[in-house]
mmCIF entry with sequence, helices, sheets and N, C-alpha, C, O atoms, coordinates in Angstrom:
data_MODEL
# 
_entry.id   MODEL 
# 
_entity.id                         1 
_entity.type                       polymer 
_entity.pdbx_number_of_molecules   1 
# 
_entity_poly.entity_id                      1 
_entity_poly.type                           'polypeptide(L)' 
_entity_poly.nstd_linkage                   no 
_entity_poly.nstd_monomer                   no 
_entity_poly.pdbx_seq_one_letter_code       MLGAIAGDIIGSRFETDPVKSRDFALFAPECTYTDDAVLSVAVAESLLEGRPCD 
_entity_poly.pdbx_seq_one_letter_code_can   MLGAIAGDIIGSRFETDPVKSRDFALFAPECTYTDDAVLSVAVAESLLEGRPCD 
_entity_poly.pdbx_strand_id                 A 
# 
loop_
_entity_poly_seq.entity_id 
_entity_poly_seq.num 
_entity_poly_seq.mon_id 
_entity_poly_seq.hetero 
1 1  MET n 
1 2  LEU n 
1 3  GLY n 
1 4  ALA n 
1 5  ILE n 
1 6  ALA n 
1 7  GLY n 
1 8  ASP n 
1 9  ILE n 
1 10 ILE n 
1 11 GLY n 
1 12 SER n 
1 13 ARG n 
1 14 PHE n 
1 15 GLU n 
1 16 THR n 
1 17 ASP n 
1 18 PRO n 
1 19 VAL n 
1 20 LYS n 
1 21 SER n 
1 22 ARG n 
1 23 ASP n 
1 24 PHE n 
1 25 ALA n 
1 26 LEU n 
1 27 PHE n 
1 28 ALA n 
1 29 PRO n 
1 30 GLU n 
1 31 CYS n 
1 32 THR n 
1 33 TYR n 
1 34 THR n 
1 35 ASP n 
1 36 ASP n 
1 37 ALA n 
1 38 VAL n 
1 39 LEU n 
1 40 SER n 
1 41 VAL n 
1 42 ALA n 
1 43 VAL n 
1 44 ALA n 
1 45 GLU n 
1 46 SER n 
1 47 LEU n 
1 48 LEU n 
1 49 GLU n 
1 50 GLY n 
1 51 ARG n 
1 52 PRO n 
1 53 CYS n 
1 54 ASP n 
# 
_struct_asym.id          A 
_struct_asym.entity_id   1 
# 
loop_
_struct_conf.conf_type_id 
_struct_conf.id 
_struct_conf.pdbx_PDB_helix_id 
_struct_conf.beg_label_comp_id 
_struct_conf.beg_label_asym_id 
_struct_conf.beg_label_seq_id 
_struct_conf.pdbx_beg_PDB_ins_code 
_struct_conf.end_label_comp_id 
_struct_conf.end_label_asym_id 
_struct_conf.end_label_seq_id 
_struct_conf.pdbx_end_PDB_ins_code 
_struct_conf.beg_auth_comp_id 
_struct_conf.beg_auth_asym_id 
_struct_conf.beg_auth_seq_id 
_struct_conf.end_auth_comp_id 
_struct_conf.end_auth_asym_id 
_struct_conf.end_auth_seq_id 
_struct_conf.pdbx_PDB_helix_class 
_struct_conf.details 
_struct_conf.pdbx_PDB_helix_length 
HELX_P HELX_P1 AA1 LEU A 2  ? GLY A 11 ? LEU A 2  GLY A 11 1 ? 10 
HELX_P HELX_P2 AA2 SER A 12 ? PHE A 14 ? SER A 12 PHE A 14 5 ? 3  
HELX_P HELX_P3 AA3 ASP A 35 ? GLU A 49 ? ASP A 35 GLU A 49 1 ? 15 
# 
_struct_conf_type.id          HELX_P 
_struct_conf_type.criteria    ? 
_struct_conf_type.reference   ? 
# 
loop_
_atom_site.group_PDB 
_atom_site.id 
_atom_site.type_symbol 
_atom_site.label_atom_id 
_atom_site.label_alt_id 
_atom_site.label_comp_id 
_atom_site.label_asym_id 
_atom_site.label_entity_id 
_atom_site.label_seq_id 
_atom_site.pdbx_PDB_ins_code 
_atom_site.Cartn_x 
_atom_site.Cartn_y 
_atom_site.Cartn_z 
_atom_site.occupancy 
_atom_site.B_iso_or_equiv 
_atom_site.pdbx_formal_charge 
_atom_site.auth_seq_id 
_atom_site.auth_comp_id 
_atom_site.auth_asym_id 
_atom_site.auth_atom_id 
_atom_site.pdbx_PDB_model_num 
ATOM 1   N N  . MET A 1 1  ? 2.968   -9.738  2.295   1.00 0.00 ? 1  MET A N  1 
ATOM 2   C CA . MET A 1 1  ? 2.394   -9.056  1.149   1.00 0.00 ? 1  MET A CA 1 
ATOM 3   C C  . MET A 1 1  ? 1.109   -8.272  1.546   1.00 0.00 ? 1  MET A C  1 
ATOM 4   O O  . MET A 1 1  ? 0.927   -7.142  1.092   1.00 0.00 ? 1  MET A O  1 
ATOM 5   N N  . LEU A 1 2  ? 0.245   -8.839  2.360   1.00 0.00 ? 2  LEU A N  1 
ATOM 6   C CA . LEU A 1 2  ? -0.932  -8.298  2.805   1.00 0.00 ? 2  LEU A CA 1 
ATOM 7   C C  . LEU A 1 2  ? -0.639  -7.082  3.760   1.00 0.00 ? 2  LEU A C  1 
ATOM 8   O O  . LEU A 1 2  ? -1.336  -6.067  3.762   1.00 0.00 ? 2  LEU A O  1 
ATOM 9   N N  . GLY A 1 3  ? 0.379   -7.260  4.515   1.00 0.00 ? 3  GLY A N  1 
ATOM 10  C CA . GLY A 1 3  ? 0.851   -6.298  5.490   1.00 0.00 ? 3  GLY A CA 1 
ATOM 11  C C  . GLY A 1 3  ? 1.369   -5.082  4.710   1.00 0.00 ? 3  GLY A C  1 
ATOM 12  O O  . GLY A 1 3  ? 1.044   -3.951  5.072   1.00 0.00 ? 3  GLY A O  1 
ATOM 13  N N  . ALA A 1 4  ? 2.142   -5.276  3.684   1.00 0.00 ? 4  ALA A N  1 
ATOM 14  C CA . ALA A 1 4  ? 2.756   -4.137  2.872   1.00 0.00 ? 4  ALA A CA 1 
ATOM 15  C C  . ALA A 1 4  ? 1.618   -3.353  2.212   1.00 0.00 ? 4  ALA A C  1 
ATOM 16  O O  . ALA A 1 4  ? 1.643   -2.124  2.278   1.00 0.00 ? 4  ALA A O  1 
ATOM 17  N N  . ILE A 1 5  ? 0.668   -3.956  1.609   1.00 0.00 ? 5  ILE A N  1 
ATOM 18  C CA . ILE A 1 5  ? -0.443  -3.398  1.049   1.00 0.00 ? 5  ILE A CA 1 
ATOM 19  C C  . ILE A 1 5  ? -1.285  -2.668  2.007   1.00 0.00 ? 5  ILE A C  1 
ATOM 20  O O  . ILE A 1 5  ? -1.631  -1.506  1.795   1.00 0.00 ? 5  ILE A O  1 
ATOM 21  N N  . ALA A 1 6  ? -1.624  -3.331  3.065   1.00 0.00 ? 6  ALA A N  1 
ATOM 22  C CA . ALA A 1 6  ? -2.546  -2.618  4.016   1.00 0.00 ? 6  ALA A CA 1 
ATOM 23  C C  . ALA A 1 6  ? -1.801  -1.406  4.584   1.00 0.00 ? 6  ALA A C  1 
ATOM 24  O O  . ALA A 1 6  ? -2.423  -0.361  4.776   1.00 0.00 ? 6  ALA A O  1 
ATOM 25  N N  . GLY A 1 7  ? -0.463  -1.503  4.867   1.00 0.00 ? 7  GLY A N  1 
ATOM 26  C CA . GLY A 1 7  ? 0.224   -0.347  5.384   1.00 0.00 ? 7  GLY A CA 1 
ATOM 27  C C  . GLY A 1 7  ? 0.299   0.798   4.416   1.00 0.00 ? 7  GLY A C  1 
ATOM 28  O O  . GLY A 1 7  ? 0.215   1.965   4.799   1.00 0.00 ? 7  GLY A O  1 
ATOM 29  N N  . ASP A 1 8  ? 0.462   0.450   3.127   1.00 0.00 ? 8  ASP A N  1 
ATOM 30  C CA . ASP A 1 8  ? 0.452   1.510   2.129   1.00 0.00 ? 8  ASP A CA 1 
ATOM 31  C C  . ASP A 1 8  ? -0.917  2.252   2.079   1.00 0.00 ? 8  ASP A C  1 
ATOM 32  O O  . ASP A 1 8  ? -1.012  3.473   1.955   1.00 0.00 ? 8  ASP A O  1 
ATOM 33  N N  . ILE A 1 9  ? -1.950  1.407   2.185   1.00 0.00 ? 9  ILE A N  1 
ATOM 34  C CA . ILE A 1 9  ? -3.262  2.090   2.009   1.00 0.00 ? 9  ILE A CA 1 
ATOM 35  C C  . ILE A 1 9  ? -3.575  2.985   3.332   1.00 0.00 ? 9  ILE A C  1 
ATOM 36  O O  . ILE A 1 9  ? -4.099  4.098   3.294   1.00 0.00 ? 9  ILE A O  1 
ATOM 37  N N  . ILE A 1 10 ? -3.183  2.337   4.449   1.00 0.00 ? 10 ILE A N  1 
ATOM 38  C CA . ILE A 1 10 ? -3.446  3.032   5.779   1.00 0.00 ? 10 ILE A CA 1 
ATOM 39  C C  . ILE A 1 10 ? -2.643  4.406   5.822   1.00 0.00 ? 10 ILE A C  1 
ATOM 40  O O  . ILE A 1 10 ? -3.128  5.439   6.284   1.00 0.00 ? 10 ILE A O  1 
ATOM 41  N N  . GLY A 1 11 ? -1.380  4.306   5.299   1.00 0.00 ? 11 GLY A N  1 
ATOM 42  C CA . GLY A 1 11 ? -0.614  5.576   5.296   1.00 0.00 ? 11 GLY A CA 1 
ATOM 43  C C  . GLY A 1 11 ? -0.761  6.513   4.124   1.00 0.00 ? 11 GLY A C  1 
ATOM 44  O O  . GLY A 1 11 ? -0.125  7.563   4.028   1.00 0.00 ? 11 GLY A O  1 
ATOM 45  N N  . SER A 1 12 ? -1.604  6.093   3.268   1.00 0.00 ? 12 SER A N  1 
ATOM 46  C CA . SER A 1 12 ? -1.908  6.969   1.991   1.00 0.00 ? 12 SER A CA 1 
ATOM 47  C C  . SER A 1 12 ? -2.313  8.362   2.347   1.00 0.00 ? 12 SER A C  1 
ATOM 48  O O  . SER A 1 12 ? -1.896  9.321   1.698   1.00 0.00 ? 12 SER A O  1 
ATOM 49  N N  . ARG A 1 13 ? -3.177  8.500   3.443   1.00 0.00 ? 13 ARG A N  1 
ATOM 50  C CA . ARG A 1 13 ? -3.643  9.827   3.770   1.00 0.00 ? 13 ARG A CA 1 
ATOM 51  C C  . ARG A 1 13 ? -2.709  10.651  4.504   1.00 0.00 ? 13 ARG A C  1 
ATOM 52  O O  . ARG A 1 13 ? -3.030  11.815  4.741   1.00 0.00 ? 13 ARG A O  1 
ATOM 53  N N  . PHE A 1 14 ? -1.515  10.169  4.924   1.00 0.00 ? 14 PHE A N  1 
ATOM 54  C CA . PHE A 1 14 ? -0.530  10.904  5.642   1.00 0.00 ? 14 PHE A CA 1 
ATOM 55  C C  . PHE A 1 14 ? 0.557   11.254  4.736   1.00 0.00 ? 14 PHE A C  1 
ATOM 56  O O  . PHE A 1 14 ? 1.513   11.861  5.217   1.00 0.00 ? 14 PHE A O  1 
ATOM 57  N N  . GLU A 1 15 ? 0.551   10.943  3.420   1.00 0.00 ? 15 GLU A N  1 
ATOM 58  C CA . GLU A 1 15 ? 1.800   11.277  2.605   1.00 0.00 ? 15 GLU A CA 1 
ATOM 59  C C  . GLU A 1 15 ? 1.909   12.865  2.425   1.00 0.00 ? 15 GLU A C  1 
ATOM 60  O O  . GLU A 1 15 ? 3.021   13.380  2.308   1.00 0.00 ? 15 GLU A O  1 
ATOM 61  N N  . THR A 1 16 ? 0.864   13.551  2.406   1.00 0.00 ? 16 THR A N  1 
ATOM 62  C CA . THR A 1 16 ? 0.992   14.990  2.296   1.00 0.00 ? 16 THR A CA 1 
ATOM 63  C C  . THR A 1 16 ? 0.929   15.803  3.620   1.00 0.00 ? 16 THR A C  1 
ATOM 64  O O  . THR A 1 16 ? 1.280   16.979  3.709   1.00 0.00 ? 16 THR A O  1 
ATOM 65  N N  . ASP A 1 17 ? 0.439   15.043  4.646   1.00 0.00 ? 17 ASP A N  1 
ATOM 66  C CA . ASP A 1 17 ? 0.255   15.716  5.883   1.00 0.00 ? 17 ASP A CA 1 
ATOM 67  C C  . ASP A 1 17 ? 0.587   14.685  7.102   1.00 0.00 ? 17 ASP A C  1 
ATOM 68  O O  . ASP A 1 17 ? -0.288  14.123  7.761   1.00 0.00 ? 17 ASP A O  1 
ATOM 69  N N  . PRO A 1 18 ? 1.935   14.533  7.289   1.00 0.00 ? 18 PRO A N  1 
ATOM 70  C CA . PRO A 1 18 ? 2.310   13.555  8.177   1.00 0.00 ? 18 PRO A CA 1 
ATOM 71  C C  . PRO A 1 18 ? 1.927   13.831  9.657   1.00 0.00 ? 18 PRO A C  1 
ATOM 72  O O  . PRO A 1 18 ? 1.842   14.996  10.045  1.00 0.00 ? 18 PRO A O  1 
ATOM 73  N N  . VAL A 1 19 ? 1.698   12.796  10.481  1.00 0.00 ? 19 VAL A N  1 
ATOM 74  C CA . VAL A 1 19 ? 1.351   12.927  11.856  1.00 0.00 ? 19 VAL A CA 1 
ATOM 75  C C  . VAL A 1 19 ? 2.248   12.090  12.726  1.00 0.00 ? 19 VAL A C  1 
ATOM 76  O O  . VAL A 1 19 ? 2.744   11.070  12.248  1.00 0.00 ? 19 VAL A O  1 
ATOM 77  N N  . LYS A 1 20 ? 2.475   12.419  13.878  1.00 0.00 ? 20 LYS A N  1 
ATOM 78  C CA . LYS A 1 20 ? 3.426   11.672  14.763  1.00 0.00 ? 20 LYS A CA 1 
ATOM 79  C C  . LYS A 1 20 ? 2.615   10.864  15.850  1.00 0.00 ? 20 LYS A C  1 
ATOM 80  O O  . LYS A 1 20 ? 3.199   10.064  16.581  1.00 0.00 ? 20 LYS A O  1 
ATOM 81  N N  . SER A 1 21 ? 1.388   11.069  15.934  1.00 0.00 ? 21 SER A N  1 
ATOM 82  C CA . SER A 1 21 ? 0.473   10.417  16.904  1.00 0.00 ? 21 SER A CA 1 
ATOM 83  C C  . SER A 1 21 ? 0.158   8.934   16.402  1.00 0.00 ? 21 SER A C  1 
ATOM 84  O O  . SER A 1 21 ? 0.141   8.616   15.212  1.00 0.00 ? 21 SER A O  1 
ATOM 85  N N  . ARG A 1 22 ? -0.081  8.101   17.433  1.00 0.00 ? 22 ARG A N  1 
ATOM 86  C CA . ARG A 1 22 ? -0.425  6.719   17.027  1.00 0.00 ? 22 ARG A CA 1 
ATOM 87  C C  . ARG A 1 22 ? -2.038  6.495   17.231  1.00 0.00 ? 22 ARG A C  1 
ATOM 88  O O  . ARG A 1 22 ? -2.621  5.416   17.125  1.00 0.00 ? 22 ARG A O  1 
ATOM 89  N N  . ASP A 1 23 ? -2.572  7.658   17.521  1.00 0.00 ? 23 ASP A N  1 
ATOM 90  C CA . ASP A 1 23 ? -4.201  7.626   17.655  1.00 0.00 ? 23 ASP A CA 1 
ATOM 91  C C  . ASP A 1 23 ? -4.841  8.074   16.492  1.00 0.00 ? 23 ASP A C  1 
ATOM 92  O O  . ASP A 1 23 ? -5.104  9.267   16.344  1.00 0.00 ? 23 ASP A O  1 
ATOM 93  N N  . PHE A 1 24 ? -5.146  7.133   15.563  1.00 0.00 ? 24 PHE A N  1 
ATOM 94  C CA . PHE A 1 24 ? -5.969  7.444   14.326  1.00 0.00 ? 24 PHE A CA 1 
ATOM 95  C C  . PHE A 1 24 ? -6.605  6.129   13.871  1.00 0.00 ? 24 PHE A C  1 
ATOM 96  O O  . PHE A 1 24 ? -6.141  5.020   14.138  1.00 0.00 ? 24 PHE A O  1 
ATOM 97  N N  . ALA A 1 25 ? -7.691  6.355   13.171  1.00 0.00 ? 25 ALA A N  1 
ATOM 98  C CA . ALA A 1 25 ? -8.364  5.145   12.603  1.00 0.00 ? 25 ALA A CA 1 
ATOM 99  C C  . ALA A 1 25 ? -7.485  4.566   11.527  1.00 0.00 ? 25 ALA A C  1 
ATOM 100 O O  . ALA A 1 25 ? -6.839  5.292   10.771  1.00 0.00 ? 25 ALA A O  1 
ATOM 101 N N  . LEU A 1 26 ? -7.466  3.267   11.467  1.00 0.00 ? 26 LEU A N  1 
ATOM 102 C CA . LEU A 1 26 ? -6.596  2.578   10.439  1.00 0.00 ? 26 LEU A CA 1 
ATOM 103 C C  . LEU A 1 26 ? -7.206  2.778   9.126   1.00 0.00 ? 26 LEU A C  1 
ATOM 104 O O  . LEU A 1 26 ? -6.498  3.318   8.276   1.00 0.00 ? 26 LEU A O  1 
ATOM 105 N N  . PHE A 1 27 ? -8.459  2.418   8.793   1.00 0.00 ? 27 PHE A N  1 
ATOM 106 C CA . PHE A 1 27 ? -9.040  2.624   7.446   1.00 0.00 ? 27 PHE A CA 1 
ATOM 107 C C  . PHE A 1 27 ? -10.063 3.694   7.474   1.00 0.00 ? 27 PHE A C  1 
ATOM 108 O O  . PHE A 1 27 ? -11.236 3.459   7.765   1.00 0.00 ? 27 PHE A O  1 
ATOM 109 N N  . ALA A 1 28 ? -9.628  4.844   7.177   1.00 0.00 ? 28 ALA A N  1 
ATOM 110 C CA . ALA A 1 28 ? -10.516 6.009   7.022   1.00 0.00 ? 28 ALA A CA 1 
ATOM 111 C C  . ALA A 1 28 ? -11.024 6.178   5.638   1.00 0.00 ? 28 ALA A C  1 
ATOM 112 O O  . ALA A 1 28 ? -10.529 5.589   4.677   1.00 0.00 ? 28 ALA A O  1 
ATOM 113 N N  . PRO A 1 29 ? -12.057 7.026   5.559   1.00 0.00 ? 29 PRO A N  1 
ATOM 114 C CA . PRO A 1 29 ? -12.607 7.238   4.211   1.00 0.00 ? 29 PRO A CA 1 
ATOM 115 C C  . PRO A 1 29 ? -11.593 7.883   3.218   1.00 0.00 ? 29 PRO A C  1 
ATOM 116 O O  . PRO A 1 29 ? -11.689 7.753   1.998   1.00 0.00 ? 29 PRO A O  1 
ATOM 117 N N  . GLU A 1 30 ? -10.644 8.566   3.826   1.00 0.00 ? 30 GLU A N  1 
ATOM 118 C CA . GLU A 1 30 ? -9.609  9.305   2.946   1.00 0.00 ? 30 GLU A CA 1 
ATOM 119 C C  . GLU A 1 30 ? -8.523  8.286   2.325   1.00 0.00 ? 30 GLU A C  1 
ATOM 120 O O  . GLU A 1 30 ? -7.762  8.632   1.422   1.00 0.00 ? 30 GLU A O  1 
ATOM 121 N N  . CYS A 1 31 ? -8.525  7.056   2.868   1.00 0.00 ? 31 CYS A N  1 
ATOM 122 C CA . CYS A 1 31 ? -7.511  6.142   2.547   1.00 0.00 ? 31 CYS A CA 1 
ATOM 123 C C  . CYS A 1 31 ? -7.780  5.568   1.170   1.00 0.00 ? 31 CYS A C  1 
ATOM 124 O O  . CYS A 1 31 ? -8.931  5.280   0.843   1.00 0.00 ? 31 CYS A O  1 
ATOM 125 N N  . THR A 1 32 ? -6.724  5.387   0.334   1.00 0.00 ? 32 THR A N  1 
ATOM 126 C CA . THR A 1 32 ? -6.834  4.762   -0.937  1.00 0.00 ? 32 THR A CA 1 
ATOM 127 C C  . THR A 1 32 ? -5.618  4.024   -1.317  1.00 0.00 ? 32 THR A C  1 
ATOM 128 O O  . THR A 1 32 ? -4.576  4.192   -0.682  1.00 0.00 ? 32 THR A O  1 
ATOM 129 N N  . TYR A 1 33 ? -5.692  3.189   -2.348  1.00 0.00 ? 33 TYR A N  1 
ATOM 130 C CA . TYR A 1 33 ? -4.508  2.490   -2.769  1.00 0.00 ? 33 TYR A CA 1 
ATOM 131 C C  . TYR A 1 33 ? -3.566  3.507   -3.562  1.00 0.00 ? 33 TYR A C  1 
ATOM 132 O O  . TYR A 1 33 ? -4.019  4.522   -4.091  1.00 0.00 ? 33 TYR A O  1 
ATOM 133 N N  . THR A 1 34 ? -2.337  3.180   -3.598  1.00 0.00 ? 34 THR A N  1 
ATOM 134 C CA . THR A 1 34 ? -1.285  4.022   -4.257  1.00 0.00 ? 34 THR A CA 1 
ATOM 135 C C  . THR A 1 34 ? -0.605  3.223   -5.363  1.00 0.00 ? 34 THR A C  1 
ATOM 136 O O  . THR A 1 34 ? -0.898  2.055   -5.619  1.00 0.00 ? 34 THR A O  1 
ATOM 137 N N  . ASP A 1 35 ? 0.324   3.936   -5.999  1.00 0.00 ? 35 ASP A N  1 
ATOM 138 C CA . ASP A 1 35 ? 1.040   3.209   -7.035  1.00 0.00 ? 35 ASP A CA 1 
ATOM 139 C C  . ASP A 1 35 ? 1.987   2.130   -6.429  1.00 0.00 ? 35 ASP A C  1 
ATOM 140 O O  . ASP A 1 35 ? 2.326   1.155   -7.099  1.00 0.00 ? 35 ASP A O  1 
ATOM 141 N N  . ASP A 1 36 ? 2.393   2.320   -5.188  1.00 0.00 ? 36 ASP A N  1 
ATOM 142 C CA . ASP A 1 36 ? 3.224   1.404   -4.580  1.00 0.00 ? 36 ASP A CA 1 
ATOM 143 C C  . ASP A 1 36 ? 2.464   0.048   -4.370  1.00 0.00 ? 36 ASP A C  1 
ATOM 144 O O  . ASP A 1 36 ? 3.051   -1.018  -4.559  1.00 0.00 ? 36 ASP A O  1 
ATOM 145 N N  . ALA A 1 37 ? 1.162   0.099   -3.980  1.00 0.00 ? 37 ALA A N  1 
ATOM 146 C CA . ALA A 1 37 ? 0.391   -1.031  -3.789  1.00 0.00 ? 37 ALA A CA 1 
ATOM 147 C C  . ALA A 1 37 ? 0.228   -1.817  -5.070  1.00 0.00 ? 37 ALA A C  1 
ATOM 148 O O  . ALA A 1 37 ? 0.333   -3.043  -5.104  1.00 0.00 ? 37 ALA A O  1 
ATOM 149 N N  . VAL A 1 38 ? -0.045  -1.031  -6.168  1.00 0.00 ? 38 VAL A N  1 
ATOM 150 C CA . VAL A 1 38 ? -0.258  -1.565  -7.483  1.00 0.00 ? 38 VAL A CA 1 
ATOM 151 C C  . VAL A 1 38 ? 1.030   -2.302  -7.847  1.00 0.00 ? 38 VAL A C  1 
ATOM 152 O O  . VAL A 1 38 ? 0.973   -3.465  -8.245  1.00 0.00 ? 38 VAL A O  1 
ATOM 153 N N  . LEU A 1 39 ? 2.127   -1.687  -7.727  1.00 0.00 ? 39 LEU A N  1 
ATOM 154 C CA . LEU A 1 39 ? 3.354   -2.368  -8.146  1.00 0.00 ? 39 LEU A CA 1 
ATOM 155 C C  . LEU A 1 39 ? 3.713   -3.628  -7.349  1.00 0.00 ? 39 LEU A C  1 
ATOM 156 O O  . LEU A 1 39 ? 4.260   -4.589  -7.890  1.00 0.00 ? 39 LEU A O  1 
ATOM 157 N N  . SER A 1 40 ? 3.402   -3.600  -6.093  1.00 0.00 ? 40 SER A N  1 
ATOM 158 C CA . SER A 1 40 ? 3.603   -4.795  -5.222  1.00 0.00 ? 40 SER A CA 1 
ATOM 159 C C  . SER A 1 40 ? 2.795   -5.879  -5.701  1.00 0.00 ? 40 SER A C  1 
ATOM 160 O O  . SER A 1 40 ? 3.298   -7.003  -5.687  1.00 0.00 ? 40 SER A O  1 
ATOM 161 N N  . VAL A 1 41 ? 1.585   -5.720  -6.137  1.00 0.00 ? 41 VAL A N  1 
ATOM 162 C CA . VAL A 1 41 ? 0.626   -6.715  -6.584  1.00 0.00 ? 41 VAL A CA 1 
ATOM 163 C C  . VAL A 1 41 ? 1.109   -7.274  -7.960  1.00 0.00 ? 41 VAL A C  1 
ATOM 164 O O  . VAL A 1 41 ? 1.028   -8.470  -8.242  1.00 0.00 ? 41 VAL A O  1 
ATOM 165 N N  . ALA A 1 42 ? 1.604   -6.344  -8.775  1.00 0.00 ? 42 ALA A N  1 
ATOM 166 C CA . ALA A 1 42 ? 2.049   -6.688  -10.108 1.00 0.00 ? 42 ALA A CA 1 
ATOM 167 C C  . ALA A 1 42 ? 3.329   -7.535  -10.063 1.00 0.00 ? 42 ALA A C  1 
ATOM 168 O O  . ALA A 1 42 ? 3.506   -8.519  -10.781 1.00 0.00 ? 42 ALA A O  1 
ATOM 169 N N  . VAL A 1 43 ? 4.194   -7.079  -9.174  1.00 0.00 ? 43 VAL A N  1 
ATOM 170 C CA . VAL A 1 43 ? 5.520   -7.990  -9.032  1.00 0.00 ? 43 VAL A CA 1 
ATOM 171 C C  . VAL A 1 43 ? 5.220   -9.316  -8.378  1.00 0.00 ? 43 VAL A C  1 
ATOM 172 O O  . VAL A 1 43 ? 5.894   -10.280 -8.741  1.00 0.00 ? 43 VAL A O  1 
ATOM 173 N N  . ALA A 1 44 ? 4.263   -9.486  -7.431  1.00 0.00 ? 44 ALA A N  1 
ATOM 174 C CA . ALA A 1 44 ? 3.931   -10.673 -6.849  1.00 0.00 ? 44 ALA A CA 1 
ATOM 175 C C  . ALA A 1 44 ? 3.238   -11.574 -7.828  1.00 0.00 ? 44 ALA A C  1 
ATOM 176 O O  . ALA A 1 44 ? 3.572   -12.758 -7.859  1.00 0.00 ? 44 ALA A O  1 
ATOM 177 N N  . GLU A 1 45 ? 2.321   -11.132 -8.615  1.00 0.00 ? 45 GLU A N  1 
ATOM 178 C CA . GLU A 1 45 ? 1.673   -11.822 -9.665  1.00 0.00 ? 45 GLU A CA 1 
ATOM 179 C C  . GLU A 1 45 ? 2.665   -12.352 -10.686 1.00 0.00 ? 45 GLU A C  1 
ATOM 180 O O  . GLU A 1 45 ? 2.533   -13.492 -11.130 1.00 0.00 ? 45 GLU A O  1 
ATOM 181 N N  . SER A 1 46 ? 3.605   -11.596 -11.050 1.00 0.00 ? 46 SER A N  1 
ATOM 182 C CA . SER A 1 46 ? 4.616   -12.028 -12.016 1.00 0.00 ? 46 SER A CA 1 
ATOM 183 C C  . SER A 1 46 ? 5.482   -13.073 -11.461 1.00 0.00 ? 46 SER A C  1 
ATOM 184 O O  . SER A 1 46 ? 5.784   -14.022 -12.183 1.00 0.00 ? 46 SER A O  1 
ATOM 185 N N  . LEU A 1 47 ? 5.919   -13.001 -10.238 1.00 0.00 ? 47 LEU A N  1 
ATOM 186 C CA . LEU A 1 47 ? 6.775   -14.057 -9.522  1.00 0.00 ? 47 LEU A CA 1 
ATOM 187 C C  . LEU A 1 47 ? 5.904   -15.309 -9.423  1.00 0.00 ? 47 LEU A C  1 
ATOM 188 O O  . LEU A 1 47 ? 6.364   -16.395 -9.775  1.00 0.00 ? 47 LEU A O  1 
ATOM 189 N N  . LEU A 1 48 ? 4.660   -15.190 -8.954  1.00 0.00 ? 48 LEU A N  1 
ATOM 190 C CA . LEU A 1 48 ? 3.926   -16.361 -8.804  1.00 0.00 ? 48 LEU A CA 1 
ATOM 191 C C  . LEU A 1 48 ? 3.554   -17.150 -10.120 1.00 0.00 ? 48 LEU A C  1 
ATOM 192 O O  . LEU A 1 48 ? 3.332   -18.360 -10.147 1.00 0.00 ? 48 LEU A O  1 
ATOM 193 N N  . GLU A 1 49 ? 3.518   -16.385 -11.104 1.00 0.00 ? 49 GLU A N  1 
ATOM 194 C CA . GLU A 1 49 ? 3.236   -16.993 -12.371 1.00 0.00 ? 49 GLU A CA 1 
ATOM 195 C C  . GLU A 1 49 ? 4.435   -17.428 -13.260 1.00 0.00 ? 49 GLU A C  1 
ATOM 196 O O  . GLU A 1 49 ? 4.363   -18.073 -14.306 1.00 0.00 ? 49 GLU A O  1 
ATOM 197 N N  . GLY A 1 50 ? 5.523   -16.967 -12.662 1.00 0.00 ? 50 GLY A N  1 
ATOM 198 C CA . GLY A 1 50 ? 6.814   -17.458 -13.368 1.00 0.00 ? 50 GLY A CA 1 
ATOM 199 C C  . GLY A 1 50 ? 7.138   -16.557 -14.574 1.00 0.00 ? 50 GLY A C  1 
ATOM 200 O O  . GLY A 1 50 ? 7.988   -16.955 -15.370 1.00 0.00 ? 50 GLY A O  1 
ATOM 201 N N  . ARG A 1 51 ? 6.545   -15.404 -14.766 1.00 0.00 ? 51 ARG A N  1 
ATOM 202 C CA . ARG A 1 51 ? 6.815   -14.545 -15.866 1.00 0.00 ? 51 ARG A CA 1 
ATOM 203 C C  . ARG A 1 51 ? 7.850   -13.596 -15.523 1.00 0.00 ? 51 ARG A C  1 
ATOM 204 O O  . ARG A 1 51 ? 7.878   -13.120 -14.388 1.00 0.00 ? 51 ARG A O  1 
ATOM 205 N N  . PRO A 1 52 ? 8.812   -13.235 -16.511 1.00 0.00 ? 52 PRO A N  1 
ATOM 206 C CA . PRO A 1 52 ? 9.866   -12.333 -16.227 1.00 0.00 ? 52 PRO A CA 1 
ATOM 207 C C  . PRO A 1 52 ? 9.355   -10.841 -16.085 1.00 0.00 ? 52 PRO A C  1 
ATOM 208 O O  . PRO A 1 52 ? 8.370   -10.416 -16.689 1.00 0.00 ? 52 PRO A O  1 
ATOM 209 N N  . CYS A 1 53 ? 10.053  -10.171 -15.311 1.00 0.00 ? 53 CYS A N  1 
ATOM 210 C CA . CYS A 1 53 ? 9.694   -8.659  -15.095 1.00 0.00 ? 53 CYS A CA 1 
ATOM 211 C C  . CYS A 1 53 ? 10.427  -7.905  -16.043 1.00 0.00 ? 53 CYS A C  1 
ATOM 212 O O  . CYS A 1 53 ? 11.488  -7.365  -15.728 1.00 0.00 ? 53 CYS A O  1 
ATOM 213 N N  . ASP A 1 54 ? 9.902   -7.816  -17.281 1.00 0.00 ? 54 ASP A N  1 
ATOM 214 C CA . ASP A 1 54 ? 10.612  -6.949  -18.365 1.00 0.00 ? 54 ASP A CA 1 
ATOM 215 C C  . ASP A 1 54 ? 10.236  -5.556  -18.217 1.00 0.00 ? 54 ASP A C  1 
ATOM 216 O O  . ASP A 1 54 ? 10.694  -4.708  -18.983 1.00 0.00 ? 54 ASP A O  1 
# 
């Protein structure tokens, strides 16, 4: 879960301008959470608390 959210935040700045290099800072000032991270947290919370995903 943490890896998925961290990867989403790290990759957020490359959604509109992709790069092929592996030489970049992981957590840059341009990085932010996205709707995918929010949805991942919401689904995990629902599953852990035993609530249905309606």
